[in-house]
N, C-alpha and C positions, 0 to 999 in steps of 0.2 A: 470357168470351173477348167481347171487344169485333172486329166485325168489320171494322178497321179495317185494311189494308193496313201495312205496319212496310219501308218496304223499307234501313234500318237492318240488320234482322235478316235478311230474302230474304241484302242482302251479307256481314255474314259469316257466312251458312253455305253459301253458296258458293267464296269467300274457303279457309275452313274446306275442303273440298273437292276446292280446287287444290292448295290442298296439303299432306294427306295424298296423293294424287297424283301430287301429287312428289317428295314424300318415298319412295316407294316404290320410283317410277322411278329416284329417283338412291341407293337400294338394291340395287335388281337392275343397275343398270351398274355399283355399286361393288363384289359381288359378283365380278360375271364378267372383270371385269381381278384383283381380288384369283388367281379362276381361275385368268386366264390368264398371268399374273405368275409361277409356281409355274417350276422350275427342269425342268428335261428332264431325266426319271436315265440314271447313266451305263447302258451297254451292261451291265455287269455286274446292277445295280439289272432292267431291259429287259425281262431274262428270263435269271428266275432257275433256278437247275439240278431243283428239283421233288423232288433224291435224298436219302438216304438218307445222312449219309456218321460214320460211330462215328470217333469224331476220339481221343487218348486221352487229355485232359478226362474226355468219357464214359464210355470205359475202365472209370477207375477211381474216376468211381463207380456201376456198373454193381456192379466191384466189392465196394461197401462195404456196397450192398441182397441178396450170399451170402450174405456174411459173420451 
């Protein structure tokens, strides 16, 4: 390897590093804006009841299991 300096190689590596950082920043910013663009949940979705409801179609399913 020669001891001469190659400014074109340095410029290429510098540009490559800056381009990678810019692409990462753009991806992060794009991700944040997509997350903020989500629609707000309705009242029904915002607070799920969490309780079990036995509806007629579930009762029919349970009836098939008993047979």
